[in-house]
PAMAR-904264 format. One record per residue (C-alpha): x, y, z; residue in three letters; residue number from 0. Coordinates in steps of 0.1 Angstrom, whole numbers, plus 5000, padded with zeros to 4 digits. Example, Ala and Ser with C-alpha at 12.3 -4.5 7.8 and 13.67 -1.06 7.14 Angstrom:
PAMAR-904264
PT   px   py   pz rest  nr
PT 5123 4955 5078  ALA   0
PT 5137 4989 5071  SER   1
//
This chain:
PAMAR-904264
PT   px   py   pz rest  nr
PT 6929 9360 2846  MET   0
PT 6961 9371 2864  ALA   1
PT 6953 9357 2896  CYS   2
PT 6941 9318 2904  ALA   3
PT 6916 9303 2927  GLN   4
PT 6931 9298 2966  LYS   5
PT 6933 9261 2960  ASP   6
PT 6947 9262 2927  GLN   7
PT 6972 9290 2940  LYS   8
PT 6983 9266 2967  GLU   9
PT 6990 9236 2943  LEU  10
PT 7009 9264 2922  GLU  11
PT 7031 9272 2952  GLN  12
PT 7039 9237 2957  LEU  13
PT 7050 9236 2919  CYS  14
PT 7072 9266 2928  ILE  15
PT 7088 9251 2956  HIS  16
PT 7096 9219 2938  THR  17
PT 7113 9240 2911  ILE  18
PT 7134 9254 2938  ARG  19
PT 7144 9222 2957  THR  20
PT 7149 9203 2923  LEU  21
PT 7175 9233 2916  SER  22
PT 7193 9233 2947  ILE  23
PT 7193 9191 2952  ASP  24
PT 7209 9190 2919  ALA  25
PT 7235 9216 2926  ILE  26
PT 7245 9201 2958  GLN  27
PT 7248 9168 2946  LYS  28
PT 7270 9180 2916  ALA  29
PT 7290 9202 2946  ASN  30
PT 7286 9227 2921  SER  31
PT 7265 9255 2903  GLY  32
PT 7244 9286 2914  HIS  33
PT 7213 9277 2934  PRO  34
PT 7204 9315 2942  GLY  35
PT 7188 9326 2907  ALA  36
PT 7166 9296 2903  PRO  37
PT 7152 9301 2938  MET  38
PT 7144 9336 2933  GLY  39
PT 7133 9333 2897  LEU  40
PT 7111 9300 2902  ALA  41
PT 7077 9316 2905  PRO  42
PT 7085 9339 2873  THR  43
PT 7092 9308 2853  ALA  44
PT 7064 9287 2867  PHE  45
PT 7042 9318 2855  VAL  46
PT 7055 9321 2824  LEU  47
PT 7060 9290 2813  TRP  48
PT 7028 9272 2830  ASN  49
PT 7001 9298 2821  ARG  50
PT 7013 9322 2791  TYR  51
PT 7041 9309 2769  MET  52
PT 7030 9289 2737  LYS  53
PT 7049 9258 2736  HIS  54
PT 7044 9223 2729  ASN  55
PT 7074 9199 2749  PRO  56
PT 7064 9169 2724  LYS  57
PT 7074 9188 2698  ASN  58
PT 7099 9216 2708  PRO  59
PT 7106 9226 2672  ALA  60
PT 7075 9235 2663  TRP  61
PT 7079 9266 2641  ILE  62
PT 7051 9290 2660  ASP  63
PT 7063 9284 2695  ARG  64
PT 7072 9308 2717  ASP  65
PT 7108 9313 2721  ARG  66
PT 7126 9310 2756  PHE  67
PT 7159 9325 2763  VAL  68
PT 7178 9321 2796  LEU  69
PT 7202 9350 2791  SER  70
PT 7221 9344 2824  GLY  71
PT 7230 9308 2818  GLY  72
PT 7247 9299 2850  HIS  73
PT 7209 9295 2862  ALA  74
PT 7203 9266 2838  SER  75
PT 7188 9246 2867  MET  76
PT 7158 9268 2868  LEU  77
PT 7158 9258 2832  LEU  78
PT 7163 9218 2834  TYR  79
PT 7138 9220 2863  SER  80
PT 7111 9234 2841  MET  81
PT 7119 9212 2811  LEU  82
PT 7118 9180 2834  TYR  83
PT 7085 9191 2849  LEU  84
PT 7068 9202 2816  ASP  85
PT 7077 9171 2799  GLY  86
PT 7104 9175 2776  TYR  87
PT 7120 9146 2781  GLY  88
PT 7146 9153 2807  LEU  89
PT 7143 9126 2838  THR  90
PT 7150 9129 2873  LEU  91
PT 7184 9111 2865  ASP  92
PT 7194 9139 2840  ASP  93
PT 7190 9163 2868  LEU  94
PT 7210 9140 2890  LYS  95
PT 7239 9141 2867  ASN  96
PT 7242 9177 2865  PHE  97
PT 7272 9190 2850  ARG  98
PT 7287 9156 2851  GLN  99
PT 7303 9140 2820  TRP 100
PT 7281 9130 2791  GLY 101
PT 7250 9144 2809  SER 102
PT 7220 9162 2791  ARG 103
PT 7223 9188 2819  THR 104
PT 7253 9207 2812  PRO 105
PT 7265 9235 2836  GLY 106
PT 7252 9261 2812  HIS 107
PT 7224 9253 2788  PRO 108
PT 7238 9242 2756  GLU 109
PT 7219 9245 2719  TYR 110
PT 7212 9208 2704  LYS 111
PT 7225 9193 2735  HIS 112
PT 7191 9194 2758  THR 113
PT 7154 9193 2745  PRO 114
PT 7138 9225 2747  GLY 115
PT 7172 9246 2747  VAL 116
PT 7167 9272 2724  GLU 117
PT 7205 9286 2724  THR 118
PT 7237 9283 2741  THR 119
PT 7240 9308 2770  THR 120
PT 7266 9316 2799  GLY 121
PT 7286 9345 2784  PRO 122
PT 7266 9371 2801  LEU 123
PT 7244 9396 2777  GLY 124
PT 7247 9370 2748  GLN 125
PT 7215 9357 2754  GLY 126
PT 7198 9389 2752  ILE 127
PT 7212 9399 2720  ALA 128
PT 7201 9363 2707  ASN 129
PT 7165 9371 2718  ALA 130
PT 7165 9403 2700  VAL 131
PT 7179 9382 2669  GLY 132
PT 7149 9358 2674  MET 133
PT 7122 9385 2674  ALA 134
PT 7135 9403 2645  MET 135
PT 7132 9368 2625  ALA 136
PT 7097 9363 2637  GLU 137
PT 7086 9400 2627  ARG 138
PT 7103 9391 2591  HIS 139
PT 7088 9357 2586  LEU 140
PT 7053 9372 2597  ALA 141
PT 7056 9402 2574  SER 142
PT 7067 9378 2548  CYS 143
PT 7044 9349 2551  PHE 144
PT 7011 9363 2570  ASN 145
PT 6983 9371 2549  THR 146
PT 6952 9393 2558  ASN 147
PT 6930 9360 2565  THR 148
PT 6959 9334 2580  LYS 149
PT 6987 9340 2602  GLU 150
PT 7014 9311 2604  ILE 151
PT 7038 9331 2622  ILE 152
PT 7027 9349 2653  ASN 153
PT 7047 9344 2686  HIS 154
PT 7067 9361 2711  PHE 155
PT 7102 9360 2721  THR 156
PT 7108 9357 2762  TYR 157
PT 7143 9362 2774  VAL 158
PT 7147 9360 2814  ILE 159
PT 7181 9381 2823  CYS 160
PT 7198 9395 2853  GLY 161
PT 7218 9422 2867  ASP 162
PT 7250 9405 2852  GLY 163
PT 7236 9407 2819  ASP 164
PT 7225 9445 2819  LEU 165
PT 7263 9457 2829  MET 166
PT 7274 9439 2797  GLU 167
PT 7281 9461 2764  GLY 168
PT 7265 9438 2742  VAL 169
PT 7230 9438 2761  ALA 170
PT 7231 9472 2756  SER 171
PT 7239 9475 2722  GLU 172
PT 7213 9447 2713  ALA 173
PT 7184 9465 2739  ILE 174
PT 7189 9499 2717  SER 175
PT 7185 9481 2682  LEU 176
PT 7154 9462 2697  ALA 177
PT 7141 9494 2708  GLY 178
PT 7146 9513 2678  HIS 179
PT 7129 9484 2659  LEU 180
PT 7101 9484 2679  GLY 181
PT 7100 9446 2684  LEU 182
PT 7069 9444 2704  GLY 183
PT 7070 9408 2705  LYS 184
PT 7101 9408 2728  LEU 185
PT 7097 9407 2761  ILE 186
PT 7126 9407 2787  CYS 187
PT 7122 9395 2822  LEU 188
PT 7144 9411 2846  TYR 189
PT 7157 9396 2874  ASP 190
PT 7165 9424 2898  ASP 191
PT 7179 9406 2927  ASN 192
PT 7206 9431 2934  SER 193
PT 7234 9408 2935  ILE 194
PT 7265 9400 2915  THR 195
PT 7293 9376 2927  ILE 196
PT 7315 9404 2945  GLU 197
PT 7282 9415 2967  GLY 198
PT 7256 9441 2962  ALA 199
PT 7253 9455 2926  THR 200
PT 7254 9490 2943  SER 201
PT 7293 9485 2941  ILE 202
PT 7292 9491 2907  ALA 203
PT 7259 9493 2891  PHE 204
PT 7239 9522 2903  THR 205
PT 7220 9533 2868  GLU 206
PT 7182 9538 2867  ASP 207
PT 7172 9507 2847  VAL 208
PT 7138 9517 2840  LYS 209
PT 7149 9553 2828  ALA 210
PT 7174 9534 2803  LYS 211
PT 7150 9513 2789  PHE 212
PT 7123 9537 2786  GLU 213
PT 7151 9561 2769  ALA 214
PT 7159 9534 2744  MET 215
PT 7117 9530 2734  ASN 216
PT 7110 9499 2756  TRP 217
PT 7078 9498 2777  HIS 218
PT 7086 9487 2811  VAL 219
PT 7064 9473 2838  VAL 220
PT 7078 9467 2875  SER 221
PT 7068 9440 2899  VAL 222
PT 7075 9447 2935  ALA 223
PT 7078 9413 2949  ASP 224
PT 7094 9383 2927  GLY 225
PT 7069 9358 2949  ASN 226
PT 7036 9377 2938  ASP 227
PT 7024 9353 2910  THR 228
PT 6995 9376 2903  CYS 229
PT 7016 9407 2894  ALA 230
PT 7038 9388 2875  ILE 231
PT 7010 9372 2855  ALA 232
PT 6994 9407 2852  SER 233
PT 7026 9422 2841  ALA 234
PT 7033 9396 2812  ILE 235
PT 6997 9403 2800  GLU 236
PT 7003 9437 2800  GLU 237
PT 7038 9433 2780  ALA 238
PT 7017 9411 2756  GLN 239
PT 6994 9437 2748  LYS 240
PT 7021 9466 2739  GLU 241
PT 7027 9459 2702  VAL 242
PT 7048 9490 2693  SER 243
PT 7075 9486 2716  LYS 244
PT 7098 9459 2734  PRO 245
PT 7086 9452 2769  SER 246
PT 7112 9450 2802  LEU 247
PT 7094 9433 2833  ILE 248
PT 7115 9443 2862  LYS 249
PT 7108 9420 2890  ILE 250
PT 7124 9424 2924  LYS 251
PT 7134 9391 2934  THR 252
PT 7155 9378 2962  LYS 253
PT 7182 9355 2957  ILE 254
PT 7181 9322 2973  ALA 255
PT 7148 9329 2984  TYR 256
PT 7140 9308 3017  GLY 257
PT 7175 9303 3029  SER 258
PT 7177 9317 3066  PRO 259
PT 7216 9327 3061  ASN 260
PT 7221 9330 3024  LYS 261
PT 7188 9347 3012  GLN 262
PT 7202 9382 2994  GLY 263
PT 7238 9375 2997  THR 264
PT 7267 9368 2974  SER 265
PT 7270 9337 2988  GLY 266
PT 7242 9321 2971  ALA 267
PT 7253 9331 2938  HIS 268
PT 7278 9303 2929  GLY 269
PT 7279 9278 2952  SER 270
PT 7259 9248 2965  PRO 271
PT 7239 9260 2997  LEU 272
PT 7253 9231 3018  GLY 273
PT 7232 9201 3033  ALA 274
PT 7224 9215 3066  ASP 275
PT 7214 9251 3048  GLU 276
PT 7190 9230 3023  ILE 277
PT 7171 9213 3052  LYS 278
PT 7163 9247 3065  LEU 279
PT 7152 9257 3031  VAL 280
PT 7129 9225 3026  LYS 281
PT 7117 9232 3060  GLU 282
PT 7110 9266 3051  PHE 283
PT 7092 9256 3018  TYR 284
PT 7070 9229 3038  GLY 285
PT 7086 9201 3020  LEU 286
PT 7102 9170 3039  PRO 287
PT 7139 9179 3047  ILE 288
PT 7150 9142 3043  ASP 289
PT 7142 9138 3007  LYS 290
PT 7158 9149 2978  ASP 291
PT 7147 9155 2944  PHE 292
PT 7112 9152 2957  TYR 293
PT 7083 9154 2934  VAL 294
PT 7049 9149 2943  LEU 295
PT 7024 9133 2918  ASN 296
PT 7000 9161 2916  GLU 297
PT 7029 9184 2912  VAL 298
PT 7040 9166 2880  LEU 299
PT 7005 9162 2868  THR 300
PT 6998 9199 2871  GLU 301
PT 7032 9210 2853  CYS 302
PT 7025 9183 2826  ARG 303
PT 6991 9201 2819  LYS 304
PT 7011 9222 2793  VAL 305
PT 7019 9187 2774  VAL 306
PT 6979 9189 2763  GLU 307
PT 6977 9226 2759  LYS 308
PT 7005 9225 2738  GLY 309
PT 6993 9201 2713  GLU 310
PT 6963 9216 2711  ALA 311
PT 6976 9250 2703  GLN 312
PT 7001 9233 2677  GLU 313
PT 6968 9215 2662  ARG 314
PT 6952 9245 2659  ALA 315
PT 6981 9262 2643  TRP 316
PT 6983 9230 2619  GLN 317
PT 6946 9236 2608  ASP 318
PT 6950 9269 2599  ILE 319
PT 6984 9259 2581  PHE 320
PT 6962 9231 2561  ASP 321
PT 6940 9257 2549  THR 322
PT 6970 9282 2540  TYR 323
PT 6986 9255 2522  LYS 324
PT 6956 9252 2497  VAL 325
PT 6951 9290 2492  GLU 326
PT 6986 9301 2490  PHE 327
PT 7006 9269 2474  PRO 328
PT 7032 9294 2465  GLN 329
PT 7038 9311 2496  LYS 330
PT 7039 9276 2512  THR 331
PT 7066 9263 2494  ALA 332
PT 7086 9295 2500  GLU 333
PT 7077 9290 2536  PHE 334
PT 7085 9253 2538  VAL 335
PT 7119 9260 2521  ASP 336
PT 7128 9287 2545  ALA 337
PT 7121 9267 2583  VAL 338
PT 7135 9238 2566  SER 339
PT 7168 9256 2556  GLY 340
PT 7167 9243 2518  TYR 341
PT 7187 9262 2493  LEU 342
PT 7161 9275 2469  THR 343
PT 7171 9255 2435  GLN 344
PT 7190 9278 2413  GLY 345
PT 7201 9300 2441  TRP 346
PT 7237 9302 2425  ASP 347
PT 7227 9303 2388  SER 348
PT 7235 9343 2386  GLN 349
PT 7267 9342 2405  ILE 350
PT 7290 9358 2379  PRO 351
PT 7323 9344 2369  LEU 352
PT 7351 9369 2364  PHE 353
PT 7374 9367 2332  LYS 354
PT 7413 9370 2335  THR 355
PT 7410 9403 2311  GLY 356
PT 7390 9419 2337  ASP 357
PT 7403 9450 2353  LYS 358
PT 7414 9442 2388  PRO 359
PT 7387 9439 2415  VAL 360
PT 7391 9441 2454  ALA 361
PT 7376 9408 2472  THR 362
PT 7353 9430 2490  ARG 363
PT 7336 9442 2461  ALA 364
PT 7337 9409 2440  ALA 365
PT 7320 9394 2473  SER 366
PT 7290 9426 2469  GLY 367
PT 7285 9415 2431  LYS 368
PT 7283 9377 2445  VAL 369
PT 7261 9384 2472  LEU 370
PT 7235 9405 2452  ASN 371
PT 7233 9377 2426  ALA 372
PT 7227 9351 2453  ILE 373
PT 7201 9371 2469  ALA 374
PT 7181 9374 2440  LYS 375
PT 7174 9337 2440  ASN 376
PT 7178 9330 2477  LEU 377
PT 7149 9348 2497  PRO 378
PT 7161 9336 2532  VAL 379
PT 7195 9356 2524  LEU 380
PT 7194 9384 2550  MET 381
PT 7218 9407 2568  GLY 382
PT 7237 9435 2569  GLY 383
PT 7267 9454 2583  SER 384
PT 7277 9473 2616  ALA 385
PT 7276 9510 2598  ASP 386
PT 7298 9497 2571  LEU 387
PT 7278 9484 2541  ALA 388
PT 7294 9508 2517  PRO 389
PT 7330 9497 2527  SER 390
PT 7318 9461 2533  ASN 391
PT 7296 9458 2503  ASN 392
PT 7270 9440 2523  THR 393
PT 7240 9460 2511  TYR 394
PT 7211 9442 2491  LEU 395
PT 7204 9463 2460  SER 396
PT 7168 9463 2454  GLY 397
PT 7153 9453 2484  PHE 398
PT 7139 9472 2513  ALA 399
PT 7159 9479 2545  ASP 400
PT 7144 9461 2575  PHE 401
PT 7128 9485 2600  GLN 402
PT 7094 9489 2620  LYS 403
PT 7079 9505 2590  GLU 404
PT 7086 9474 2569  SER 405
PT 7098 9443 2585  TYR 406
PT 7097 9426 2551  HIS 407
PT 7131 9444 2543  GLY 408
PT 7161 9425 2538  ARG 409
PT 7190 9448 2547  ASN 410
PT 7195 9450 2584  ILE 411
PT 7209 9485 2597  ARG 412
PT 7229 9474 2628  PHE 413
PT 7247 9503 2636  GLY 414
PT 7277 9509 2650  VAL 415
PT 7271 9475 2672  ARG 416
PT 7296 9449 2663  GLU 417
PT 7292 9429 2696  HIS 418
PT 7255 9428 2692  ALA 419
PT 7254 9420 2652  MET 420
PT 7275 9388 2659  GLY 421
PT 7248 9376 2686  ALA 422
PT 7217 9390 2670  ILE 423
PT 7227 9376 2636  ILE 424
PT 7228 9338 2657  SER 425
PT 7195 9346 2671  GLY 426
PT 7179 9350 2638  MET 427
PT 7195 9316 2626  TYR 428
PT 7182 9299 2656  LEU 429
PT 7148 9309 2651  HIS 430
PT 7149 9294 2620  GLY 431
PT 7141 9308 2582  GLY 432
PT 7166 9330 2576  ILE 433
PT 7204 9326 2565  ARG 434
PT 7219 9355 2580  PRO 435
PT 7255 9373 2574  TYR 436
PT 7269 9404 2592  GLY 437
PT 7296 9426 2583  GLY 438
PT 7324 9447 2595  THR 439
PT 7362 9455 2590  PHE 440
PT 7384 9428 2598  LEU 441
PT 7400 9445 2626  VAL 442
PT 7371 9448 2646  PHE 443
PT 7364 9411 2643  ALA 444
PT 7377 9412 2681  ASP 445
PT 7345 9429 2691  TYR 446
PT 7325 9401 2672  VAL 447
PT 7346 9374 2687  ARG 448
PT 7327 9363 2720  PRO 449
PT 7293 9358 2698  ALA 450
PT 7312 9340 2670  LEU 451
PT 7329 9319 2695  ARG 452
PT 7296 9306 2708  VAL 453
PT 7282 9300 2672  ALA 454
PT 7308 9282 2665  SER 455
PT 7303 9260 2694  LEU 456
PT 7267 9255 2686  MET 457
PT 7279 9248 2651  GLY 458
PT 7259 9275 2632  LEU 459
PT 7260 9282 2597  PRO 460
PT 7264 9318 2599  LEU 461
PT 7288 9338 2573  ILE 462
PT 7307 9370 2591  TYR 463
PT 7320 9390 2563  VAL 464
PT 7353 9410 2572  PHE 465
PT 7370 9435 2551  THR 466
PT 7401 9454 2548  HIS 467
PT 7423 9424 2555  ASP 468
PT 7455 9436 2558  SER 469
PT 7483 9464 2565  VAL 470
PT 7472 9474 2530  ALA 471
PT 7445 9494 2545  VAL 472
PT 7471 9519 2544  GLY 473
PT 7468 9556 2557  GLU 474
PT 7439 9543 2585  ASP 475
PT 7473 9530 2604  GLY 476
PT 7477 9506 2627  PRO 477
PT 7445 9508 2648  THR 478
PT 7428 9495 2615  HIS 479
PT 7452 9472 2601  GLN 480
PT 7447 9436 2611  PRO 481
PT 7476 9418 2619  ILE 482
PT 7468 9388 2644  GLU 483
PT 7433 9386 2633  HIS 484
PT 7433 9359 2610  VAL 485
PT 7455 9337 2632  ALA 486
PT 7430 9344 2662  SER 487
PT 7401 9332 2640  LEU 488
PT 7417 9300 2631  ARG 489
PT 7423 9295 2663  ALA 490
PT 7384 9290 2671  ILE 491
PT 7374 9254 2669  PRO 492
PT 7344 9248 2645  ASN 493
PT 7350 9282 2622  LEU 494
PT 7358 9279 2589  ASN 495
PT 7380 9310 2577  VAL 496
PT 7386 9316 2542  ILE 497
PT 7406 9345 2525  ARG 498
PT 7401 9341 2487  PRO 499
PT 7427 9354 2462  ALA 500
PT 7405 9370 2437  ASP 501
PT 7370 9373 2427  ALA 502
PT 7363 9338 2414  ASN 503
PT 7377 9327 2445  GLU 504
PT 7352 9350 2463  THR 505
PT 7322 9337 2447  ALA 506
PT 7334 9300 2455  GLU 507
PT 7339 9309 2491  ALA 508
PT 7301 9323 2490  TRP 509
PT 7292 9291 2477  ARG 510
PT 7312 9269 2500  VAL 511
PT 7300 9289 2531  ALA 512
PT 7263 9284 2518  LEU 513
PT 7265 9252 2515  THR 514
PT 7283 9245 2548  THR 515
PT 7255 9238 2573  MET 516
PT 7278 9226 2605  ASP 517
PT 7298 9256 2614  ARG 518
PT 7302 9292 2607  PRO 519
PT 7324 9308 2579  THR 520
PT 7345 9341 2583  ALA 521
PT 7352 9356 2547  LEU 522
PT 7385 9378 2549  ILE 523
PT 7384 9401 2519  LEU 524
PT 7406 9427 2505  SER 525
PT 7402 9465 2503  ARG 526
PT 7426 9468 2473  GLN 527
PT 7419 9457 2438  ASN 528
PT 7435 9422 2428  LEU 529
PT 7438 9408 2394  PRO 530
PT 7419 9378 2383  ILE 531
PT 7435 9347 2384  LEU 532
PT 7439 9326 2354  ASP 533
PT 7407 9303 2350  GLN 534
PT 7429 9280 2328  ASN 535
PT 7447 9267 2359  GLN 536
PT 7420 9271 2387  ILE 537
PT 7398 9237 2390  GLY 538
PT 7430 9214 2373  LYS 539
PT 7444 9207 2407  ASP 540
PT 7416 9211 2429  GLY 541
PT 7396 9246 2440  SER 542
PT 7390 9264 2469  LEU 543
PT 7364 9239 2485  SER 544
PT 7398 9217 2493  HIS 545
PT 7410 9243 2510  GLY 546
PT 7445 9249 2489  ALA 547
PT 7453 9242 2454  TYR 548
PT 7480 9242 2428  ILE 549
PT 7474 9277 2409  ILE 550
PT 7510 9273 2391  LYS 551
PT 7533 9244 2386  ASP 552
PT 7567 9233 2371  VAL 553
PT 7563 9223 2337  ASP 554
PT 7561 9188 2335  LYS 555
PT 7575 9186 2302  ASP 556
PT 7606 9201 2316  SER 557
PT 7618 9169 2333  ASN 558
PT 7626 9194 2363  ARG 559
PT 7615 9183 2396  GLY 560
PT 7602 9212 2422  ILE 561
PT 7625 9233 2437  ASP 562
PT 7605 9253 2458  ILE 563
PT 7567 9256 2470  ILE 564
PT 7553 9290 2475  LEU 565
PT 7521 9289 2498  ILE 566
PT 7500 9316 2502  ALA 567
PT 7466 9332 2509  SER 568
PT 7445 9361 2496  GLY 569
PT 7463 9387 2479  SER 570
PT 7499 9377 2485  GLU 571
PT 7492 9347 2461  VAL 572
PT 7495 9374 2433  HIS 573
PT 7531 9382 2446  LEU 574
PT 7540 9347 2449  CYS 575
PT 7528 9341 2412  LEU 576
PT 7552 9371 2403  ASN 577
PT 7579 9356 2427  ALA 578
PT 7579 9323 2407  ALA 579
PT 7585 9339 2376  LEU 580
PT 7613 9356 2387  GLU 581
PT 7627 9326 2402  LEU 582
PT 7626 9310 2369  GLU 583
PT 7651 9334 2352  LYS 584
PT 7677 9323 2379  ASP 585
PT 7667 9283 2372  GLY 586
PT 7649 9279 2402  ILE 587
PT 7614 9266 2394  TYR 588
PT 7583 9269 2420  ALA 589
PT 7550 9255 2425  ARG 590
PT 7525 9282 2437  VAL 591
PT 7498 9272 2460  VAL 592
PT 7466 9291 2469  SER 593
PT 7458 9282 2502  MET 594
PT 7423 9302 2514  PRO 595
PT 7414 9281 2541  SER 596
PT 7432 9259 2564  TRP 597
PT 7404 9244 2580  GLU 598
PT 7392 9233 2544  LEU 599
PT 7425 9219 2535  PHE 600
PT 7427 9198 2567  GLU 601
PT 7393 9181 2559  LYS 602
PT 7405 9171 2528  SER 603
PT 7418 9137 2521  PRO 604
PT 7452 9129 2529  ALA 605
PT 7463 9120 2494  PRO 606
PT 7452 9150 2483  TYR 607
PT 7467 9170 2508  ARG 608
PT 7500 9152 2500  GLU 609
PT 7496 9160 2459  ARG 610
PT 7491 9194 2469  ILE 611
PT 7524 9199 2490  LEU 612
PT 7544 9165 2486  PRO 613
PT 7564 9157 2518  HIS 614
PT 7594 9155 2497  ASP 615
PT 7597 9189 2490  VAL 616
PT 7611 9205 2519  LYS 617
PT 7618 9238 2504  ALA 618
PT 7590 9259 2512  ARG 619
PT 7581 9296 2518  VAL 620
PT 7547 9306 2530  ALA 621
PT 7533 9342 2526  VAL 622
PT 7508 9362 2543  GLU 623
PT 7505 9397 2556  ALA 624
PT 7499 9392 2591  GLY 625
PT 7512 9375 2618  ILE 626
PT 7533 9345 2606  SER 627
PT 7521 9319 2636  MET 628
PT 7506 9286 2628  GLY 629
PT 7523 9287 2592  TRP 630
PT 7552 9263 2608  GLU 631
PT 7527 9233 2598  ARG 632
PT 7532 9241 2561  TYR 633
PT 7565 9249 2560  VAL 634
PT 7582 9228 2585  GLY 635
PT 7618 9234 2599  ASP 636
PT 7635 9239 2565  SER 637
PT 7611 9266 2553  GLY 638
PT 7605 9303 2558  LYS 639
PT 7576 9324 2566  ILE 640
PT 7572 9358 2556  VAL 641
PT 7545 9374 2576  GLY 642
PT 7539 9406 2593  ILE 643
PT 7547 9402 2634  ASN 644
PT 7546 9436 2647  SER 645
PT 7517 9464 2643  PHE 646
PT 7513 9481 2611  GLY 647
PT 7520 9518 2603  ALA 648
PT 7500 9547 2587  SER 649
PT 7511 9552 2545  ALA 650
PT 7498 9543 2517  PRO 651
PT 7490 9506 2513  GLY 652
PT 7515 9499 2488  GLU 653
PT 7544 9514 2507  LYS 654
PT 7534 9498 2540  VAL 655
PT 7533 9463 2523  LEU 656
PT 7567 9470 2509  GLU 657
PT 7584 9482 2540  GLU 658
PT 7571 9453 2559  TYR 659
PT 7586 9427 2531  GLY 660
PT 7553 9418 2516  ILE 661
PT 7567 9423 2481  SER 662
PT 7580 9401 2454  THR 663
PT 7614 9409 2456  LYS 664
PT 7615 9398 2492  ASN 665
PT 7600 9367 2483  ILE 666
PT 7626 9360 2458  VAL 667
PT 7653 9369 2486  GLU 668
PT 7635 9344 2509  GLN 669
PT 7629 9316 2485  ALA 670
PT 7664 9318 2473  LYS 671
PT 7679 9315 2509  MET 672
PT 7655 9285 2514  VAL 673
PT 7665 9268 2481  VAL 674
PT 7707 9275 2491  ALA 675
PT 7701 9262 2525  LYS 676
PT 7685 9229 2510  LYS 677
PT 7711 9227 2485  GLY 678
//
């Protein structure tokens, strides 16, 4: 029933006003925050969380719970107020410590930091795209594990967004894909308050949102008054019934509702209301003007009813799952593996070993072979490319596409939507049950970067496949030739960047990426073919898992010391090997170190790092076909960096490399100068 009885409605109104006053009190105490959105959205949040959302506050990780994303993370106090009132373990003291050092209530919601927060939000539009990923994961798992008689996955994904979210390009990309996929279990509640930081949205945003969503195959319901809980409830019920399309509930709210001087203005967006204004607001709400963080017992009792309801919902689900386990033991084992994140036994058993005598192969092509070998034994592996699968080699052969006709498929056609792809795979992982990857050209890592940064902040073990890794791209020219991109990815905290030198390093890179569970991995892969490194060397002095290892060393029996160390990543390792042979002809003996990952090397034990790069060998040359910034840490003041510190040029790849000094000849010349300078 959409409308409550009169007495119940009065109690619900009291709950809604309490959500509002808790939010504005916390923001006032912190002297920082965004009070307007929580005040306008409180009715929507209350109706959704307390009447329609399937969730168990005592077990926020229950796999079949409805997911909730607050895309406009600046409205975090709305979420924290709900989490406190609904019994997720937050206390009034947590609310009083909003935005303070060490608190569980940071300025924007953070995954793993606060119970009940499904994803880190704040950069506008990212949350909507996360929610699309969650909805995709729900449909895929439902298709894989539900049977004709038992549904163990059947829940909604709800997201609250605002005008700012819908202005961001990433949101449009995600919304478009969601409509194409017909994600009927995705419901977006749009806080249509017509205000942003600078003022009325009309100064920059006059599109017909309803028509836009309908054009992208969304079902749209409009609510004329954001305080009309009956209309909000009816809209949610209508959206739940629409199974073939995602739904937008367009709710016309008033920012800072109840504030006589700031309601409907941008002044309530990002600043506390002020003590005097808060008194006027509380008087309007009919609450004590002289009490902060005021919660009546009957309000808490009413809100905490969701605990008992949620526990009953989970028990009902558990009863179904218990019989499912008996009837479908094999599916149960696969389901438990999926949702626990367990790597299925034998997942890497078919990874190929590439032989030295094999033809040279681009690391992007080797990656495709490895990916397909893993996919056969790792059912949770799922992903795709931003319309570049044939170039990125990210397509899983023998598996169907993920489309509305078959959510069982594991190949995702993201379309030309790099921004959304990055955030969608985050949402897929956050949902649980899927290990996603996404691919594009390295030069377009800039498009993925906002989502990649937030994924690194959350510590999500995603895999980004970035191919065409240098000016060796060639004829496409400087617009498609990455220069600063590897360095910029290395600058992101908690991200492993791996640039393998050959097919076998690529295979090992996939092993490392899939066994790393606390951070994302960016695989940087070549377009051009590369020789297979000598396997007799790899593994004797470390491996890719250590970030760097010796691929060629000075013959210990020669009683010669190391004159110089050549360090490189990716395709440049082969140039350094050739340079070492040339240097030996002139009596200069070089150690060659393959360094595919700075991050893995820096995490290796200090004695290992010293063994690979002994401090007493000052003569060093680092080689990488990209910006030289950062390599100073490995070559020191007396070393040399062979890199490219300008944009590229359009010409065949080999010619571009040669002209920019990424050649055996130039490495030899630079090495000789470094050795001579040392001498």
